[in-house]
C-alpha positions, 0 to 999 in steps of 0.5 A, a space after each residue: 654407608 646407608 646415605 651413599 646407599 640411599 642417595 644412589 637408590 633415589 638418583 634412578 627414581 628422580 631420572 625416571 620421573 624427569 624421563 616421564 615428565 619430559 615425554 608427556 611435555 613432549 606428547 603434549 607439544 605435539 598435540 598442541 601443534 597438531 591441533 594448531 596445524 589441524 585448525 589452520 588447515 580447517 579455517 583456511 580451508 572451510 572455516 573462513 568461508 563462514 560468518 555467524 552470529 546469534 544476534 538475529 531475530 525472526 521479523 515479518 509483516 505486521 498488517 494493521 487493520 484500521 477503519 477508512 470510516 467513523 463508526 460502531 462496531 457491532 461484530 467482531 470476526 476474528 480474535 487474536 491467534 485465528 487464521 484468516 484468510 484474505 477477504 475474511 469479514 474481520 469487523 462490522 460497523 453499524 451501517 444506518 448512517 451510511 444507508 441514510 447517505 447512500 439513499 440520499 446520494 441515489 436520490 440526489 442522482 435521479 434528481 439531477 438525471 431529471 433536471 440535465 433532461 430538462 436542459 435538453 427540453 429547454 434546448 428544444 424550446 429555446 430552438 422553437 422560439 427562435 424559429 418564431 422569432 425569426 418568422 416574426 422578423 421575416 413578416 415585420 420586413 415584409 411590412 416595412 418594405 410594403 409600407 416604404 413603398 407606399 410612403 415613396 407615393 404618398 399613400 401613407 403618412 411618415 408616422 405609419 412608416 416610422 411605426 412599422 420600422 419599430 415593429 421591425 427593429 423590435 422583433 429583429 431585437 426579439 430574434 437576437 435574444 432568442 438566439 442568445 437565449 438558445 446559445 446560453 441554453 446549448 452551451 449547458 449541453 453541448 458535446 454530451 449525452 445524459 450520462 455524461 453531463 458534468 452534473 450527472 457525473 458529480 452526482 454520480 461521483 457522490 454516489 460513489 463516495 457514499 456506496 464507498 463508505 457503506 461498503 466500508 462499514 465492512 473491514 476485510 483481512 487484507 492479507 492471509 495470516 494470524 490475528 494479533 494485537 486485537 484491541 477493538 471491542 464490541 460498541 466501541 466507537 472507532 475513528 478512520 486511521 484507529 488501529 484495531 487489530 493486526 494480521 500477520 503473514 507468518 507464511 512470509 516471514 524472514 530474519 534480520 541478523 545482526 552481524 558485526 560490521 567487521 563480518 561484512 567484509 566478504 558477505 554479498 547478497 544472494 549468499 546462502 544462510 543456514 538457520 537455526 531457531 532456538 525453540 527448535 535447536 540444532 535438530 531443524 536447520 532452515 535454508 535461507 538466502 541473503 536479501 540486503 545488506 543494511 544501509 546503515 547501522 541500528 545505532 544510525 536510525 535510532 530516535 537518538 543517534 549517539 554523539 561521537 565527538 566527545 573528549 572520551 570517546 570509547 570505539 565500539 564495534 557497530 552491528 548491521 541488520 542483514 536481512 535473510 529470507 527463507 527459501 524454502 516455505 515448505 519448512 515454516 509449514 513443518 516448523 512455523 516460526 513467530 515474530 521476535 523469536 531468536 535465532 542463529 544465522 550462518 552465512 556461507 562466503 564462498 560464492 561473492 559474485 552478488 553484490 553488495 548493494 542492490 543494482 537494480 530498482 524494484 519493478 514490481 511491487 514487493 508486497 501488494 493485496 486486491 482486497 480494496 479493489 473490487 469496491 466500486 464494482 457494483 457501484 457503477 452498476 447501480 448508477 447505470 440503472 438509476 440513470 437508465 431509470 430516470 431518463 425514459 423518453 429523453 436523449 440518452 
């Protein structure tokens, strides 16, 4: 009797537990279904329009500062981390040799101007010589004509007539030689003035080259930025093209985001990008846009490209670099970025009107500097002064 009573008492308890378990399973199933529906709705309405990656890094121009002439470093104007403006003096080389070469070029130019002046004087002298020879020919011709008439009457001998003819021939030959000499001298100065004579222009070009070498003993910053990778030391003998330091314009950086090739299907140039940096976290969000989609994977441009024509080939999803530029430079003033920092990039794919590849060639230069354009500004002024000082009273 007691056994039957206990069995009867356990059945309602088991039924109560089963009903509770079933109720919880139904709640769990309903919750899972609602979550799946919510996720599906979110993905269809919003999530599918975004592609993101944490394989992204800050990149920028690293402008190498290199000498254009050989020289010994006597001064260094900036060190790593210093801010420099475009045109600021970074390095000075010993200019003793360059000064001597410039003085030699200046003396050579002055000497050339004076020598060319002599060419014009030679032409004038040759013209006078031709005039003299022409008068001599006319006199010899008159003497010959007079003796020829006298010889017909027998007043003079044939020998004297022959001497007169020989004198005429000699005078004519001398005139021809003087005319040829005049022509030779005129060829050297025809259609020129002293300043435009080829010899003067060659000497002026040599002066410009020496002037450039003298100016280039001072090495200026080609762009505004921060100094990095300084390797040059005072007293070091440097050669043209040797890297001395770098200038990094941190206000002109971009982000290279490496997306899987399967993420590029709907990606287009010009699409907006939201970027965060690991150094600042999610509290700082940079706004950018897609500037270009890479034209090849990193493996394709590596030093040793992968050789996939092997028997044990395994397919690996490749990544493509996508360049993202910041659209608000003021953000870099508040939260500066450095080259190589890790970033997270999320591209909004809704606007797909842009192309996947650039459709027009670049007309204007992407990057330029005018630091080197003014190097010859004073050279031409100095050349004009030297030429003018050495041609006083001559043809100009």
